[in-house]
N, C-alpha and C positions, 0 to 999 in steps of 0.2 A: 895383672889383672889383681894382685895384690896390694901393689901401691895405689889403684884405682878404688879400691875399696876401703883400706884404711883413709884416704884422705877424704872418701865420701860420708866414712862415720866421724872425722875431726871438724867434717862443716858443722856438724846436727850438735852443736852446743846446746841451744836455746831448748829448754822444755818447758811445757806447756801443761797446767791443770785439765782434768777434763772428765766429765761423768761418762759413765757407760749405758746407753739409752738402748743398746739391742744388741745380743750376743747369740751367738748357736745357730746363727740364720746361714752364714758363709763359712768356708771351709779357710780357718785362723786369720779371720779378719773380722773387727766387731765397729758399730757407730759411735762414735762419742760426741757430746755437746761440748763446745766451748763457748766461754764469753767472750762479746767483743762490744764495741761501741762503733754506734752508725750515725751520721751525723745530720739534723733534720735542719735544712735549709730554711724553712719557713719561720721555725719557732728560734733557730741558731742556737742549738742545743744538741750535747751529742747523749744518746738513749743507747742503753743496754740494750743487747741484743744476741740469741743464740744461733751458733752455727754447727752445723753436722759436719764432721769428717770420719772418714774412712780409716782405720788404722789398723795396723799389721799387728797382730798377736801370735807371737809364734808357736807356742806352746799350748796354745787354747787356755787361757789362765784366767781370763777376766769374767766375769759374770757381770749382769746386770744391774747395774746400781751402784760399782765401785768407782772409787775414786782414784784417777788413775793420772802418772805422767809420762806425757809424749814428747815426740819430737819428731821434726819434719828432716827430710836430707835422705830417707832409708826407703825408696823407691819399688816395690814390690807388683806392681800392675797398674796400668793405664790409669785407674785413680784411686788407688792408695800410694801415698808418698809419706805417713808418717808410722811410726814401730812405738809401741809401749816399753817404757823404761822400766816403772816400777810400779807398785801398787800402793797409792797412799793409803787409802781405807776401803777393804774389803767390804763387800755389803753379802749377807745370807752367807754362805759356804767360808768358814775358816780358811786362811791362806794356807794352814798346813797342810790342806785334805788336796791343795791343788796341786798341778805342775806345775816347778819353779819358772819364775818370767828370767830369761835366756838374760845375760849380761851384754855389753857392748861386745867384749872378748868373745864370745863365745858365739854372738851373732854373725862376727867377721870371719870367724874360723869356718862354721858350716855353712857359711856362702862361699869361701875360699874350696872348700874340699869338694862343694856342690860343683863348681866349675872345675876342679881338676878332674871329676867325674866325669864330667859330659864333655872335656878333651880328650880323655882315654876311651870312651865311648866312642869318637870320631874319630881316631885314630885307628882302633879296630876296625871299624868299620869300613875304613879304608884301605883295608890292606896291611894294617902293620907300620906303615909309615910313620916315620916319626914326627911328632908336633914341631913346624919350624918354628921359630921365635924372632919376632920383626927384629931387622939388622937395625943396632944402636946405632945411629950417626952422630958426627961431629957438628960443631955450630955452623964450621965453615960449608960441609956439606950440606946442612939445613938450605943456608942462606942460595947455594948453586941452586939446589931442589926447587927453591921459590922463584928463583930467575928463571930457571926452564919454565916452570906453569905458568908465570907472568907473559914468558916470553909466546906460549904455546897458546895462552887466551889473546895475546893481542894478534896476533897470526888468523885466530880465529874469527874475531872482530871484522879484521880488515879481506878475510874471505869474502863474511857473508854481507860488508859494506858493497863489495866489487860485483859480486853477485845481484847486488837490489840494481846498483849502476847499469849495469847490463840488461837487466829485465825491463828497467827504466827507458831504455835508451833502445830496446827492441821493441817495445812498446808505441814510444815515439814514431819508431820508423815504419810500423806498420800502421799509423794514424796518418801519417805522410803518402804512403802508399794508396790508402784508401781514400785518401780526397783526391790525389791525381786520378785515379781510378775514377771516380765521379765527374770529376771535372771534363775526363776527355770523353765520358758518355754523355753530357750536357751537351757538349760539343759536335758531337757526330748527332744528335737530336735536332740542334738547330741550325747546321747545315742540311740535313735531310729536310725539313721544314721551310729553308730557302731555297730547296732544289723543286719540291712539289710546286709549288708555285708558276714557278717556270715551265714546267712541263705541261701543265693544263694548258698554259696561254699557246 
């Protein structure tokens, strides 16, 4: 988990300047406006446009009107994938009177601690069983495992294809039997029609 958190944080290198347009309405989340350009196909020109993004504010340090620096790659919910890095220009309340914005290292440490606490609660809930770490496999073992999975997928596909072929054969047999039954019925009816005139004579 720690390696995954560090990798996620390392991938978030691009910083975007934004303006806070809404704060205090969501828990540890603010809405910011960032600038982008939109192509007008009729005029054949780029025009400036504003886009709103939900940003994670870990310490609730932001106020409406602040100019902040944000980066993506820090998902905290379904619709929140950005996090605030620092306040570039505060609006209204001074920075000294607000909770400090956590640094990247502090955010990583907090997430790791939260994950460890969750695993500990799970261990206690399951009766004190130790948390089992996934086994570390060598590249050769991983290749063997992939081959086994491919073979299992091929076997499932072949079984599904064989099942479809059996169902198609059963449908054909049922159709042939139905046609034979109808043909026999029509022959009996025709023989009965031939016998009736002879009986009347």
